[in-house]
C-alpha positions in Angstrom: 9.0 9.1 -6.1 5.7 11.0 -6.4 2.3 10.3 -5.0 0.2 9.3 -8.0 2.7 7.4 -10.0 6.0 7.6 -11.8 7.3 7.6 -15.3 8.7 4.2 -16.2 7.7 2.3 -13.1 4.6 0.9 -11.5 1.7 3.2 -11.0 -0.2 3.7 -7.8 -3.9 3.4 -7.2 5.4 26.8 7.4 9.0 26.0 8.6 9.5 22.5 9.9 12.9 20.9 10.3 15.9 22.9 9.3 18.4 21.7 6.7 22.0 21.4 7.9 23.4 24.9 7.9 26.2 25.6 5.5 26.9 29.2 6.5 26.3 29.3 10.2 22.7 30.5 9.9 20.8 28.6 12.5 17.2 29.5 11.8 15.4 31.3 9.0 12.0 31.8 7.4 12.0 30.6 3.8 10.2 32.1 0.9 9.8 30.8 -2.7 12.1 33.6 -3.9 15.0 31.9 -2.0 15.2 29.1 -4.6 16.3 28.7 -8.2 14.5 25.8 -9.8 17.2 23.8 -11.7 15.3 20.9 -13.3 12.5 18.3 -12.9 13.8 15.0 -11.4 10.5 13.2 -11.0 6.8 13.5 -12.1 3.5 12.1 -11.0 -0.2 12.5 -11.8 -0.6 15.8 -10.1 2.8 17.3 -9.6 6.6 17.0 -9.9 9.8 17.0 -7.9 12.3 19.6 -8.9 16.0 20.0 -7.9 16.4 23.5 -6.6 19.2 25.6 -5.3 19.1 27.8 -2.2 20.3 31.3 -3.2 21.5 32.0 0.3 23.5 28.9 1.1 24.0 27.4 -2.4 22.7 24.2 -1.0 20.8 21.8 -3.4 17.4 20.7 -2.2 14.4 18.9 -3.7 11.0 20.6 -4.0 7.8 18.7 -4.5 5.3 20.9 -6.3 1.7 19.8 -6.5 -1.0 21.6 -8.5 -3.9 22.4 -6.1 -6.5 22.0 -8.9 -5.3 18.4 -9.7 -5.0 17.5 -6.0 -8.7 18.4 -5.6 -9.9 16.9 -8.9 -8.2 13.6 -8.1 -9.5 13.5 -4.5 -6.0 13.5 -3.0 -6.6 16.2 -0.4 -6.4 13.9 2.6 -3.3 12.1 1.3 -1.4 15.3 0.7 -2.3 16.7 4.1 -1.3 13.4 5.7 2.0 13.5 3.9 2.8 17.0 5.2 1.7 16.3 8.7 3.5 13.0 9.1 6.8 14.4 7.6 6.7 17.3 10.0 6.7 14.7 12.9 9.3 12.2 11.8 13.1 12.3 12.0 15.0 9.1 11.2 18.2 8.2 9.4 16.4 6.3 6.7 13.4 8.6 6.1 13.6 11.7 3.9 13.7 15.1 5.8 11.2 17.7 5.0 12.3 21.2 5.9 9.5 23.5 4.9 6.0 23.6 3.3 4.1 26.4 1.6 1.2 27.2 -0.7 0.2 29.9 -3.1 -3.0 30.2 -5.2 -1.8 27.5 -7.6 0.6 25.0 -5.9 1.4 23.2 -2.7 5.2 23.1 -2.0 7.2 20.7 0.2 11.0 21.2 0.5 13.2 18.2 1.1 16.8 17.2 1.3 18.1 16.3 -2.1 18.9 12.5 -2.2 21.2 12.3 -5.2 21.8 8.6 -5.7 18.5 7.8 -7.4 15.9 5.1 -6.9 16.7 1.6 -5.7 14.4 0.5 -8.5 16.9 1.5 -11.1 19.8 -0.3 -9.4 17.7 -3.5 -9.0 16.6 -3.4 -12.7 20.2 -2.9 -13.8 21.5 -5.7 -11.6 18.6 -8.1 -12.4 18.6 -9.3 -8.8 20.6 -8.7 -5.7 22.8 -11.1 -3.7 21.6 -12.0 -0.2 24.0 -9.7 1.5 22.8 -6.7 -0.5 19.1 -7.5 0.1 19.7 -8.0 3.8 21.5 -4.6 4.0 18.6 -2.7 2.5 16.0 -4.8 4.3 17.7 -4.0 7.7 17.5 -0.2 7.0 13.8 -0.5 6.1 13.1 -2.6 9.2 14.7 0.2 11.3 12.5 2.8 9.7 9.3 0.8 9.9 9.8 0.0 13.5 10.2 3.8 14.1 7.1 4.7 12.1 5.0 2.1 13.8 6.1 3.3 17.2 4.4 6.6 16.2 1.3 4.7 15.0 2.1 5.6 11.4 1.5 3.1 8.7 3.5 3.8 5.5 1.5 1.8 2.9 3.7 2.3 -0.2 6.9 0.3 0.3 8.5 -0.5 -3.1 11.9 0.0 -4.8 10.6 3.1 -6.6 10.1 4.9 -3.2 13.6 4.0 -1.8 16.3 6.5 -2.7 20.1 6.1 -2.2 22.0 8.9 -0.6 25.5 9.7 -1.9 27.0 7.1 0.4 24.6 4.4 -0.5 22.2 4.4 2.5 18.5 4.3 2.0 16.0 7.1 2.3 12.3 6.3 2.2 10.4 8.9 0.3 6.9 9.7 -0.9 4.6 9.6 2.2 1.5 10.3 0.1 -0.2 7.1 1.4 1.1 7.2 4.9 -1.4 7.6 7.7 -1.5 8.0 11.5 -3.7 5.1 12.8 -5.8 4.8 15.9 -7.2 1.4 14.9 -7.8 0.4 11.3 -8.3 2.1 8.0 -10.2 1.0 4.9 -8.8 3.1 2.0 -7.7 1.0 -1.0 -4.3 2.5 -1.8 -0.8 1.3 -2.7 0.8 -0.5 -5.6 -1.0 -3.6 -6.9 2.0 -6.0 -6.6 2.6 -4.9 -3.0 -0.9 -4.9 -1.6 -1.7 -7.1 1.4 -4.7 -9.4 1.2 -6.7 -7.4 3.8 -6.4 -4.3 1.7 -7.8 -6.0 -1.4 -10.6 -7.6 0.7 -11.5 -4.2 2.3 -11.5 -5.9 5.7 -9.8 -2.9 7.3 -6.0 -2.8 7.7 -3.3 -1.7 10.0 0.5 -1.6 10.3 0.7 -5.3 9.3 0.4 -4.2 5.7 3.9 -2.8 5.8 5.4 -6.1 7.0 3.6 -7.9 4.1 5.1 -5.3 1.7 8.6 -5.9 3.2 8.1 -9.6 2.3 7.3 -8.7 -1.3 10.3 -6.4 -1.5 12.8 -8.9 -0.1 11.4 -11.5 -2.6 11.7 -9.0 -5.5 15.3 -8.0 -4.5 16.4 -11.7 -4.5 14.4 -13.0 -7.4 14.3 -9.9 -9.7 10.5 -9.8 -9.9 7.7 -9.7 -7.4 6.0 -13.0 -6.2 2.6 -12.0 -7.5 2.4 -10.4 -10.9 0.1 -10.3 -13.9 -0.7 -8.1 -16.9 -3.7 -6.5 -15.1 -4.3 -5.5 -11.4 -7.2 -8.0 -11.0 -5.0 -10.9 -12.0 -2.5 -9.7 -9.4 -5.2 -9.5 -6.7 -6.4 -13.0 -7.5 -2.8 -14.4 -7.1 -2.3 -12.5 -3.8 -5.5 -13.9 -2.4 -4.6 -17.3 -3.7 -1.3 -17.0 -1.8 0.7 -19.4 -3.9 4.3 -18.4 -4.3 6.8 -19.9 -6.8 10.2 -20.1 -5.1 13.3 -19.6 -7.2 15.7 -22.5 -6.7 18.6 -20.3 -5.8 16.7 -18.7 -2.8 18.5 -19.2 0.5 16.4 -21.1 3.1 16.6 -18.3 5.7 15.3 -15.8 3.1 12.5 -18.1 2.0 11.5 -18.7 5.6 11.4 -14.9 6.4 9.4 -14.1 3.2 7.0 -16.9 4.0 6.4 -15.5 7.6 6.0 -12.0 6.2 3.6 -13.1 3.5 1.2 -14.8 6.0 -2.4 -14.2 4.9 -3.6 -14.1 8.5 -2.2 -10.8 9.7 -2.5 -11.8 13.4 0.1 -14.4 12.6 2.3 -12.3 10.3 5.8 -11.7 11.5 6.2 -8.1 12.7 2.6 -7.8 13.7 2.6 -10.2 16.7 3.2 -9.5 20.4 7.0 -8.8 20.0 6.4 -6.5 16.9 9.5 -5.6 14.9 11.7 -7.6 17.3 10.5 -10.8 15.8 11.7 -9.7 12.3 15.0 -8.4 13.7 15.7 -11.7 15.4 15.0 -13.8 12.3 18.1 -15.8 11.1 18.0 -13.9 7.8 19.5 -11.0 9.8 21.8 -13.2 11.9 24.9 -11.1 11.2 23.2 -7.7 11.6 24.0 -5.4 14.6 20.9 -3.2 14.8 22.7 -0.3 16.6 25.2 -0.3 13.7 22.3 -0.2 11.2 20.8 2.8 12.9 24.1 4.6 13.1 24.9 3.9 9.4 28.0 2.0 10.3 27.3 -0.9 7.9 29.1 -0.6 4.6 26.6 0.0 1.7 26.8 -2.6 -1.1 26.2 0.1 -3.8 27.8 3.6 -3.8 26.1 5.8 -6.4 28.2 7.7 -8.9 27.9 11.3 -7.9 30.3 14.1 -8.9 28.8 17.0 -6.9 25.9 17.8 -4.6 23.6 18.8 -7.3 24.4 16.0 -9.7 21.2 14.6 -11.4 22.8 11.8 -13.4 20.9 9.2 -11.3 17.5 10.5 -12.3 15.7 10.4 -15.6 15.2 13.5 -17.7 11.6 14.8 -17.8 10.0 17.3 -20.1 9.4 20.6 -18.3 6.2 21.3 -20.3 4.3 24.5 -19.3 3.7 23.4 -15.7 4.3 26.9 -14.3 1.3 28.2 -16.3 -1.1 26.2 -14.2 -4.2 28.3 -13.4 -4.9 29.5 -9.9 -7.9 28.1 -7.9 -10.8 29.9 -6.3 -10.8 31.2 -2.7 -13.2 28.4 -1.7 -10.8 25.7 -3.1 -7.8 27.5 -1.5 -9.5 27.5 1.9 -9.2 23.7 1.9 -5.5 24.2 2.4 -5.5 27.0 4.9 -3.3 24.8 7.2 -0.7 24.1 4.6 
């Protein structure tokens, strides 16, 4: 859930939108003093996500807090700025809402809705694998979100179960836009999670929105099989298998699922489903989704297959416990370093 990695999962190489009002206040300028930090619900290489409570409305929210010194040291400046700029732009039922961003002399802050159901990763590991109907439900919500992002020329580049949260009703929210980028043509940065990288990223050929459709193929396979199609103990072994392109198909896999995954995991991106002339429509019309009404998907009318256990809005039972350490004692940065984030 954090750019830079997560504990227990796979590692990775101003006022904006307003939260729903709970007290009739329609607009307000936030300050850090408006929030009580409750606890850490996620950590990464250079920051953490904390559950916080709005002192004015008593609403629970999630705050991503990134140490500026670590962002600079780990050369994540462009990624962090991209994340903020893209999340200011986007509004979609299956994409997390960012409400506010801020900085001081030590940290960058991004304020989000709190999505209390936890990561799809945890539910998948607990179940082992998902039945076809469950996989198609989640895949349909992701397709809806990817189609929207791609219409804005945004490539997401980090699709995986760890970055998919369930809301209290069981619908998906895509989170962690640290690798997302607005594209004019192609980009060359090597980023993402090894098991989910498209061949063109590994080969440094330059890549575009097609990488998200490849990652969807990996995700559908992982949901149905319980493991990704290309895996190894080290990243280079994974890369070799991805470039080799040989997939072992579990016997129980439905023929329509196998056909869709094959067409998404096409090495030649010009022939990859989702990246051809009809774009996302080719994916939506595939027989894997034959019983899906896409308007119903967008309007959240489909019944979620998993409803998280949640007792109240600020319930954190679906997230791991993390040590709080002394993260608040992080040193401030120089004026020169701070100037890098004048637009934050």
